[in-house]
The first five atom37 places (N, CA, C, CB, O) and aatype in JSON, in Angstrom:
{
  "aatype": [12, 1, 13, 6, 14, 10, 2, 15, 6, 19, 6, 14, 10, 2, 15, 6, 19, 0, 14, 10, 2, 15, 6, 19, 6, 14, 10, 2, 15, 6, 19, 6, 14, 10, 2, 15, 6, 19, 6, 14, 10, 2, 15, 6, 19, 6, 14, 10, 2, 15, 11, 19, 6, 13, 10, 1, 10, 2, 18, 6, 15, 10, 5, 12, 16, 2, 3, 11],
  "atom_mask": [
    [1, 1, 1, 1, 1],
    [1, 1, 1, 1, 1],
    [1, 1, 1, 1, 1],
    [1, 1, 1, 1, 1],
    [1, 1, 1, 1, 1],
    [1, 1, 1, 1, 1],
    [1, 1, 1, 1, 1],
    [1, 1, 1, 1, 1],
    [1, 1, 1, 1, 1],
    [1, 1, 1, 1, 1],
    [1, 1, 1, 1, 1],
    [1, 1, 1, 1, 1],
    [1, 1, 1, 1, 1],
    [1, 1, 1, 1, 1],
    [1, 1, 1, 1, 1],
    [1, 1, 1, 1, 1],
    [1, 1, 1, 1, 1],
    [1, 1, 1, 1, 1],
    [1, 1, 1, 1, 1],
    [1, 1, 1, 1, 1],
    [1, 1, 1, 1, 1],
    [1, 1, 1, 1, 1],
    [1, 1, 1, 1, 1],
    [1, 1, 1, 1, 1],
    [1, 1, 1, 1, 1],
    [1, 1, 1, 1, 1],
    [1, 1, 1, 1, 1],
    [1, 1, 1, 1, 1],
    [1, 1, 1, 1, 1],
    [1, 1, 1, 1, 1],
    [1, 1, 1, 1, 1],
    [1, 1, 1, 1, 1],
    [1, 1, 1, 1, 1],
    [1, 1, 1, 1, 1],
    [1, 1, 1, 1, 1],
    [1, 1, 1, 1, 1],
    [1, 1, 1, 1, 1],
    [1, 1, 1, 1, 1],
    [1, 1, 1, 1, 1],
    [1, 1, 1, 1, 1],
    [1, 1, 1, 1, 1],
    [1, 1, 1, 1, 1],
    [1, 1, 1, 1, 1],
    [1, 1, 1, 1, 1],
    [1, 1, 1, 1, 1],
    [1, 1, 1, 1, 1],
    [1, 1, 1, 1, 1],
    [1, 1, 1, 1, 1],
    [1, 1, 1, 1, 1],
    [1, 1, 1, 1, 1],
    [1, 1, 1, 1, 1],
    [1, 1, 1, 1, 1],
    [1, 1, 1, 1, 1],
    [1, 1, 1, 1, 1],
    [1, 1, 1, 1, 1],
    [1, 1, 1, 1, 1],
    [1, 1, 1, 1, 1],
    [1, 1, 1, 1, 1],
    [1, 1, 1, 1, 1],
    [1, 1, 1, 1, 1],
    [1, 1, 1, 1, 1],
    [1, 1, 1, 1, 1],
    [1, 1, 1, 1, 1],
    [1, 1, 1, 1, 1],
    [1, 1, 1, 1, 1],
    [1, 1, 1, 1, 1],
    [1, 1, 1, 1, 1],
    [1, 1, 1, 1, 1]
  ],
  "atom_positions": [
    [[0.83, -1.19, 0.0], [0.0, 0.0, 0.0], [0.87, 1.25, 0.0], [-0.94, 0.0, 1.21], [2.02, 1.23, 0.45]],
    [[0.32, 2.31, -0.49], [1.13, 3.52, -0.59], [1.32, 4.22, 0.75], [0.5, 4.47, -1.57], [2.19, 5.09, 0.86]],
    [[0.53, 3.88, 1.78], [0.67, 4.53, 3.08], [1.66, 3.81, 4.0], [-0.67, 4.62, 3.76], [2.05, 4.36, 5.03]],
    [[2.05, 2.62, 3.65], [2.96, 1.85, 4.51], [4.25, 2.61, 4.82], [3.29, 0.53, 3.85], [4.67, 2.64, 5.98]],
    [[4.9, 3.23, 3.83], [6.14, 3.97, 4.16], [5.87, 5.11, 5.14], [6.78, 4.53, 2.89], [6.68, 5.38, 6.03]],
    [[4.73, 5.78, 4.99], [4.4, 6.87, 5.91], [4.16, 6.34, 7.32], [3.18, 7.63, 5.41], [4.58, 6.97, 8.29]],
    [[3.48, 5.21, 7.43], [3.25, 4.63, 8.74], [4.55, 4.36, 9.47], [2.45, 3.34, 8.62], [4.65, 4.56, 10.68]],
    [[5.55, 3.9, 8.74], [6.83, 3.61, 9.39], [7.51, 4.88, 9.89], [7.76, 2.86, 8.42], [8.32, 4.84, 10.82]],
    [[7.19, 6.01, 9.28], [7.73, 7.29, 9.77], [6.91, 7.82, 10.94], [7.75, 8.32, 8.64], [7.46, 8.43, 11.86]],
    [[5.61, 7.6, 10.91], [4.72, 8.15, 11.92], [4.81, 7.39, 13.24], [3.29, 8.12, 11.42], [4.77, 8.01, 14.3]],
    [[4.94, 6.11, 13.2], [4.95, 5.31, 14.43], [6.02, 5.78, 15.43], [5.19, 3.85, 14.08], [5.69, 5.96, 16.6]],
    [[7.27, 5.99, 15.01], [8.27, 6.48, 15.99], [7.91, 7.86, 16.55], [9.66, 6.54, 15.33], [8.17, 8.16, 17.71]],
    [[7.31, 8.7, 15.71], [6.92, 10.03, 16.19], [5.82, 9.93, 17.24], [6.44, 10.9, 15.01], [5.81, 10.68, 18.22]],
    [[4.89, 9.0, 17.05], [3.83, 8.8, 18.04], [4.42, 8.45, 19.4], [2.88, 7.7, 17.59], [3.93, 8.92, 20.43]],
    [[5.46, 7.64, 19.41], [6.06, 7.26, 20.7], [6.76, 8.45, 21.35], [7.05, 6.1, 20.51], [6.92, 8.47, 22.57]],
    [[7.19, 9.42, 20.56], [7.79, 10.63, 21.13], [6.7, 11.57, 21.65], [8.66, 11.35, 20.08], [6.89, 12.25, 22.66]],
    [[5.58, 11.61, 20.97], [4.5, 12.54, 21.31], [3.74, 12.09, 22.56], [3.54, 12.68, 20.14], [3.34, 12.93, 23.36]],
    [[3.55, 10.82, 22.73], [2.74, 10.31, 23.85], [3.22, 10.84, 25.2], [2.78, 8.79, 23.86], [2.39, 11.31, 25.98]],
    [[4.51, 10.79, 25.52], [4.94, 11.34, 26.82], [4.71, 12.85, 26.92], [6.43, 11.05, 27.04], [4.4, 13.36, 28.0]],
    [[4.84, 13.55, 25.81], [4.61, 15.0, 25.83], [3.14, 15.31, 26.13], [5.02, 15.63, 24.49], [2.84, 16.27, 26.83]],
    [[2.25, 14.49, 25.6], [0.83, 14.68, 25.88], [0.55, 14.6, 27.36], [0.0, 13.64, 25.15], [-0.25, 15.38, 27.89]],
    [[1.22, 13.67, 28.05], [0.97, 13.55, 29.49], [1.49, 14.76, 30.25], [1.63, 12.27, 30.04], [1.02, 15.05, 31.35]],
    [[2.46, 15.48, 29.69], [2.92, 16.73, 30.3], [1.98, 17.88, 29.99], [4.33, 17.07, 29.81], [1.76, 18.76, 30.83]],
    [[1.43, 17.88, 28.8], [0.59, 18.99, 28.35], [-0.81, 18.95, 28.98], [0.48, 18.97, 26.83], [-1.38, 20.0, 29.3]],
    [[-1.36, 17.77, 29.15], [-2.73, 17.67, 29.64], [-2.94, 18.37, 30.99], [-3.1, 16.21, 29.76], [-3.94, 19.06, 31.14]],
    [[-2.04, 18.21, 31.98], [-2.25, 18.96, 33.23], [-2.17, 20.47, 33.02], [-1.22, 18.53, 34.26], [-2.87, 21.23, 33.68]],
    [[-1.31, 20.9, 32.11], [-1.2, 22.34, 31.82], [-2.49, 22.87, 31.21], [-0.02, 22.61, 30.88], [-2.9, 23.99, 31.5]],
    [[-3.12, 22.06, 30.37], [-4.39, 22.48, 29.78], [-5.42, 22.78, 30.87], [-4.93, 21.4, 28.84], [-6.18, 23.74, 30.75]],
    [[-5.44, 21.97, 31.92], [-6.42, 22.21, 32.98], [-6.12, 23.49, 33.73], [-6.44, 21.03, 33.95], [-7.02, 24.08, 34.33]],
    [[-4.87, 23.94, 33.72], [-4.52, 25.23, 34.32], [-4.88, 26.38, 33.39], [-3.03, 25.28, 34.66], [-5.3, 27.45, 33.84]],
    [[-4.72, 26.17, 32.1], [-4.94, 27.23, 31.12], [-6.42, 27.49, 30.87], [-4.25, 26.88, 29.82], [-6.83, 28.63, 30.67]],
    [[-7.22, 26.44, 30.87], [-8.64, 26.61, 30.53], [-9.35, 27.65, 31.41], [-9.35, 25.28, 30.66], [-10.09, 28.47, 30.87]],
    [[-9.16, 27.65, 32.74], [-9.8, 28.71, 33.53], [-9.29, 30.11, 33.17], [-9.59, 28.45, 35.01], [-10.05, 31.08, 33.22]],
    [[-8.01, 30.2, 32.83], [-7.46, 31.5, 32.44], [-8.09, 31.99, 31.14], [-5.93, 31.41, 32.29], [-8.33, 33.18, 30.96]],
    [[-8.36, 31.06, 30.23], [-9.01, 31.44, 28.98], [-10.35, 32.11, 29.25], [-9.21, 30.22, 28.09], [-10.7, 33.08, 28.58]],
    [[-11.09, 31.61, 30.22], [-12.39, 32.2, 30.5], [-12.25, 33.62, 31.07], [-13.17, 31.32, 31.48], [-13.16, 34.43, 30.94]],
    [[-11.11, 33.91, 31.69], [-10.85, 35.27, 32.16], [-10.41, 36.18, 31.01], [-9.78, 35.27, 33.26], [-10.74, 37.36, 30.98]],
    [[-9.67, 35.61, 30.07], [-9.11, 36.4, 28.97], [-10.16, 36.73, 27.91], [-7.95, 35.64, 28.33], [-10.14, 37.82, 27.34]],
    [[-11.06, 35.81, 27.65], [-12.05, 36.02, 26.58], [-12.79, 37.35, 26.72], [-13.06, 34.88, 26.59], [-12.86, 38.1, 25.74]],
    [[-13.33, 37.69, 27.89], [-14.02, 38.99, 28.0], [-13.08, 40.17, 27.76], [-14.67, 39.13, 29.37], [-13.5, 41.2, 27.22]],
    [[-11.83, 40.03, 28.17], [-10.87, 41.11, 27.95], [-10.61, 41.31, 26.46], [-9.56, 40.83, 28.68], [-10.44, 42.44, 26.01]],
    [[-10.58, 40.22, 25.71], [-10.38, 40.34, 24.26], [-11.46, 41.19, 23.63], [-10.36, 38.95, 23.61], [-11.18, 42.0, 22.74]],
    [[-12.68, 41.03, 24.08], [-13.76, 41.82, 23.5], [-13.62, 43.3, 23.84], [-15.12, 41.3, 23.99], [-14.13, 44.15, 23.11]],
    [[-12.93, 43.62, 24.93], [-12.65, 45.02, 25.26], [-11.48, 45.56, 24.45], [-12.37, 45.16, 26.76], [-11.47, 46.72, 24.05]],
    [[-10.5, 44.7, 24.22], [-9.28, 45.13, 23.55], [-9.48, 45.3, 22.05], [-8.16, 44.12, 23.8], [-8.92, 46.22, 21.45]],
    [[-10.26, 44.45, 21.43], [-10.41, 44.51, 19.98], [-10.88, 45.88, 19.47], [-11.39, 43.45, 19.53], [-10.3, 46.38, 18.51]],
    [[-11.89, 46.5, 20.07], [-12.26, 47.85, 19.6], [-11.13, 48.86, 19.79], [-13.51, 48.33, 20.33], [-10.95, 49.76, 18.97]],
    [[-10.37, 48.7, 20.87], [-9.25, 49.62, 21.1], [-8.18, 49.43, 20.03], [-8.64, 49.4, 22.5], [-7.58, 50.41, 19.58]],
    [[-7.95, 48.2, 19.62], [-6.97, 47.95, 18.56], [-7.35, 48.67, 17.28], [-6.84, 46.45, 18.29], [-6.5, 49.24, 16.61]],
    [[-8.63, 48.66, 16.95], [-9.04, 49.34, 15.73], [-8.88, 50.85, 15.87], [-10.5, 49.0, 15.38], [-8.54, 51.53, 14.9]],
    [[-9.1, 51.38, 17.06], [-8.88, 52.82, 17.28], [-7.4, 53.16, 17.16], [-9.41, 53.26, 18.66], [-7.03, 54.17, 16.56]],
    [[-6.56, 52.31, 17.74], [-5.12, 52.54, 17.66], [-4.66, 52.5, 16.21], [-4.35, 51.48, 18.5], [-3.85, 53.33, 15.79]],
    [[-5.16, 51.55, 15.46], [-4.77, 51.45, 14.05], [-5.21, 52.7, 13.29], [-5.39, 50.18, 13.4], [-4.46, 53.23, 12.47]],
    [[-6.41, 53.17, 13.56], [-6.91, 54.39, 12.93], [-6.0, 55.57, 13.27], [-8.37, 54.68, 13.39], [-5.63, 56.34, 12.38]],
    [[-5.63, 55.71, 14.54], [-4.75, 56.81, 14.95], [-3.37, 56.68, 14.33], [-4.63, 56.85, 16.48], [-2.77, 57.68, 13.93]],
    [[-2.88, 55.46, 14.24], [-1.56, 55.24, 13.63], [-1.57, 55.68, 12.18], [-1.15, 53.77, 13.74], [-0.65, 56.36, 11.72]],
    [[-2.61, 55.29, 11.46], [-2.7, 55.67, 10.05], [-2.83, 57.18, 9.89], [-3.9, 54.98, 9.38], [-2.22, 57.76, 8.99]],
    [[-3.59, 57.81, 10.76], [-3.71, 59.27, 10.7], [-2.37, 59.94, 10.99], [-4.75, 59.76, 11.7], [-2.0, 60.91, 10.32]],
    [[-1.66, 59.42, 11.97], [-0.36, 59.96, 12.32], [0.61, 59.84, 11.14], [0.19, 59.25, 13.55], [1.31, 60.79, 10.8]],
    [[0.63, 58.67, 10.53], [1.51, 58.47, 9.37], [1.12, 59.41, 8.23], [1.45, 57.01, 8.89], [1.98, 59.96, 7.55]],
    [[-0.14, 59.58, 8.04], [-0.61, 60.48, 7.0], [-0.17, 61.91, 7.28], [-2.14, 60.41, 6.87], [0.29, 62.62, 6.38]],
    [[-0.3, 62.34, 8.51], [0.15, 63.68, 8.89], [1.64, 63.84, 8.72], [-0.24, 63.99, 10.33], [2.12, 64.89, 8.29]],
    [[2.39, 62.8, 9.07], [3.85, 62.86, 8.9], [4.2, 63.02, 7.43], [4.53, 61.59, 9.47], [5.08, 63.82, 7.08]],
    [[3.52, 62.28, 6.57], [3.81, 62.38, 5.14], [3.44, 63.78, 4.64], [3.03, 61.31, 4.35], [4.15, 64.33, 3.79]],
    [[2.37, 64.34, 5.14], [1.95, 65.69, 4.73], [2.99, 66.71, 5.19], [0.55, 66.04, 5.31], [3.32, 67.64, 4.45]],
    [[3.5, 66.55, 6.38], [4.51, 67.49, 6.92], [5.84, 67.34, 6.21], [4.69, 67.27, 8.41], [6.61, 68.29, 6.14]],
    [[6.13, 66.15, 5.7], [7.4, 65.91, 5.02], [7.46, 66.56, 3.64], [7.65, 64.43, 4.88], [8.53, 66.74, 3.07]],
    [[6.31, 66.9, 3.11], [6.28, 67.48, 1.75], [6.73, 68.91, 1.74], [4.89, 67.39, 1.16], [6.76, 69.54, 0.68]]
  ]
}
């Protein structure tokens, strides 16, 4: 089969990944509650980002006008 060579490459990688998963899973349980705190903050930050971008573009435009 055409997938047999790929399987022989994937199998050793799986054995490397399995121990890492056991390290990551406890960290996920620490991160998930933090995500619930961050999500509402993102909704506050996103409008500010668009305002900052607007101000940045205006500033650059003014600089170009002053450079002329």
